[in-house]
C-alpha positions in Angstrom: 53.3 114.6 106.3 55.0 112.1 103.9 54.6 109.6 106.5 56.2 107.2 103.7 59.8 108.3 103.9 59.8 107.3 107.8 61.2 110.4 109.0 62.4 110.7 112.5 64.7 107.8 112.0 68.3 107.6 111.1 67.7 103.6 109.1 65.4 103.9 106.6 64.1 101.5 104.2 61.6 101.3 100.5 61.5 98.5 98.4 62.2 99.5 94.5 61.9 102.4 92.5 59.6 104.1 94.3 62.0 103.2 97.5 64.0 105.6 96.0 61.9 108.0 94.9 60.3 108.4 98.3 63.7 108.3 100.8 66.0 110.2 97.9 64.0 113.4 98.8 65.6 113.3 101.8 68.7 110.6 102.6 72.0 111.8 102.0 72.8 107.9 101.3 71.3 105.5 99.5 72.5 101.9 99.8 70.8 99.6 96.1 70.8 96.1 97.6 70.7 93.5 94.6 72.0 90.3 96.0 71.4 88.3 92.8 73.1 89.1 91.2 74.0 93.3 90.3 75.3 94.4 93.6 76.8 90.8 94.6 78.8 91.1 90.9 80.0 94.4 91.5 81.4 93.7 94.8 83.7 91.0 93.1 84.4 93.4 90.4 85.6 96.6 92.3 87.4 94.0 95.1 89.5 93.4 92.8 90.0 96.9 91.4 87.9 97.0 88.1 85.3 99.1 88.5 81.4 98.7 87.0 79.1 101.5 85.2 75.5 100.0 85.6 72.9 100.7 82.2 69.2 100.6 82.4 68.2 97.0 81.6 67.7 96.9 77.6 68.9 100.6 77.0 70.7 100.2 74.5 71.8 104.0 74.1 73.2 103.1 77.4 74.9 100.7 75.7 76.4 102.3 73.3 77.6 105.1 74.7 79.8 102.5 77.5 81.7 101.2 74.1 82.5 105.0 73.4 83.3 104.9 77.3 86.4 102.7 76.9 84.0 99.9 78.9 83.5 96.1 77.6 79.5 95.1 78.0 79.2 92.3 80.0 78.0 89.4 78.2 79.4 90.7 74.7 82.7 88.9 76.5 83.3 85.7 79.2 82.1 88.3 81.9 78.6 88.4 83.2 75.6 89.1 85.6 76.7 86.5 86.5 79.2 86.7 89.7 81.0 83.4 89.1 82.0 84.8 85.7 83.4 87.2 87.1 86.0 85.8 89.7 89.0 86.4 87.7 88.3 89.8 86.0 91.8 91.6 86.0 92.4 95.2 88.0 91.3 97.8 85.6 88.1 96.2 83.3 85.3 98.8 83.2 82.8 96.7 83.1 79.1 97.5 81.4 76.7 95.7 83.3 73.4 96.4 82.4 70.6 94.8 85.3 66.6 95.0 85.3 66.8 96.3 89.3 70.5 96.5 90.7 71.9 98.8 87.6 68.6 100.6 86.7 68.2 101.6 90.8 71.8 103.1 90.9 71.0 104.7 88.0 68.1 106.0 89.4 69.1 107.1 92.8 71.8 109.5 91.1 69.0 111.4 90.2 68.3 112.3 93.6 71.3 113.9 94.5 72.0 111.5 97.4 75.4 109.4 97.9 74.8 106.1 96.5 77.1 102.5 97.2 75.7 99.0 95.8 75.7 96.8 99.5 75.2 92.7 99.4 75.7 90.4 102.2 79.3 90.5 101.0 80.3 93.8 101.6 77.6 94.5 104.3 79.3 95.8 106.9 82.4 97.8 105.0 79.1 99.4 103.2 77.4 100.0 106.5 80.2 102.0 107.5 81.4 104.0 104.7 77.6 104.8 104.3 77.6 106.3 108.0 80.8 107.8 107.2 79.5 110.3 103.8 76.0 110.5 105.8 77.3 112.8 108.3 74.7 111.8 111.1 71.9 112.5 108.2 69.5 109.6 107.0 70.5 106.9 105.7 68.2 105.0 103.0 68.5 101.3 101.9 66.9 99.8 99.1 66.6 96.0 98.3 65.8 95.8 94.4 63.4 93.0 94.5 62.8 91.1 91.2 60.2 92.0 88.7 57.9 89.1 87.3 57.5 88.6 84.1 61.1 89.4 83.1 63.4 86.9 81.4 67.1 87.8 81.7 68.1 85.2 79.0 65.7 85.7 76.6 62.8 88.0 74.8 60.0 88.7 78.0 59.0 92.0 79.1 61.0 94.8 80.0 59.8 95.3 83.4 57.1 94.0 85.6 55.7 94.6 88.7 58.0 94.5 91.8 58.7 90.8 93.7 60.2 91.5 96.8 62.3 88.6 97.0 64.4 87.2 100.3 68.0 87.5 99.0 67.4 91.1 99.0 65.7 91.1 102.4 68.5 89.5 103.9 71.3 91.8 102.3 69.8 94.5 103.6 68.6 93.0 107.2 72.5 93.1 106.9 73.8 96.1 105.8 71.1 97.9 109.1 72.1 96.0 111.6 75.5 97.5 111.0 73.8 100.6 111.0 73.8 102.4 114.5 70.9 105.0 115.3 67.3 104.8 115.0 66.0 101.8 112.6 62.6 102.6 111.0 60.1 100.3 111.2 60.7 98.8 108.1 64.5 98.7 108.3 64.0 97.0 111.4 62.1 94.1 110.0 65.0 93.3 108.0 67.7 93.6 110.4 65.4 90.4 112.4 64.7 88.8 109.8 68.6 89.0 109.3 69.3 88.0 112.5 67.1 84.4 112.6 67.9 83.8 109.2 70.6 80.7 108.2 71.5 82.6 105.5 73.3 80.3 103.2 70.1 78.1 103.5 67.9 80.0 103.0 69.6 82.4 99.6 69.6 77.8 98.4 66.2 77.4 99.0 63.9 80.7 98.0 62.7 81.1 94.2 66.1 83.4 93.0 68.4 80.5 93.9 66.1 77.4 92.9 66.0 79.3 89.5 69.7 79.7 89.5 70.5 75.9 90.7 67.7 74.4 88.2 70.0 76.9 85.2 73.4 75.1 86.5 74.5 78.6 88.1 73.9 77.3 91.7 78.1 78.7 92.8 76.4 82.3 91.5 74.2 81.6 94.9 77.4 80.6 96.9 78.8 83.5 96.0 76.1 85.9 96.8 75.5 83.9 100.2 78.8 84.4 101.8 78.9 87.3 104.2 81.3 89.9 105.1 84.1 88.6 103.4 85.1 92.0 101.1 86.1 95.6 102.8 85.4 97.7 99.4 83.0 99.5 99.2 81.1 100.2 95.5 80.9 103.9 95.4 79.1 105.9 92.4 80.6 108.9 91.6 80.3 110.2 87.5 78.1 107.7 86.9 80.8 104.5 87.5 80.8 102.5 90.7 84.4 102.3 92.1 85.7 100.5 94.9 86.0 103.0 98.0 
């Protein structure tokens, strides 16, 4: 018996790439949650009529293929992984968005055969509603991405490291679980309880990831990421590209 798959529940939750592998075997939908910052940035792009091409972290071949597909690569123009950089991105833009967590997990989730959505606090209810529609009564998996120890987004640090479960993704996952009906696994229920009992903006400001962004002058990214249910857009992965649905 595969106990880790959380069988017998409608809504399941597990962390990171290992969670994708376990839950992707049985779940009709996998929702990738990377609040700071991939999923939040993706929501801002698709809500303005853009599209996001997730690229595995430091995948030079993937970046070259993205350019060949006509994508603008984040970091090579004014748009980056930071949410505040894309608030005025033009409609129709195809943004290649490398990240060590959300983008990498989207690529892995697509290989399981599940339908992949990218969710965050901003679009939690809309994402949950779309997942329920797609799943048609089959299980839904929620995947908080977590952070990676040793990964330096702005320098020459490690390309990957051990998983660091993080406050922001626990809360984002909990917001989505809270909007999903049916039976919840213990892991999903714990995330929902954390969300219900937390001052979300305060927690995002105080957590390690939020403090790191504030210390580097990017506190507005935390403000944008902490906004709850302000977006009706759903980022759905089709043919390798996240588009609004």
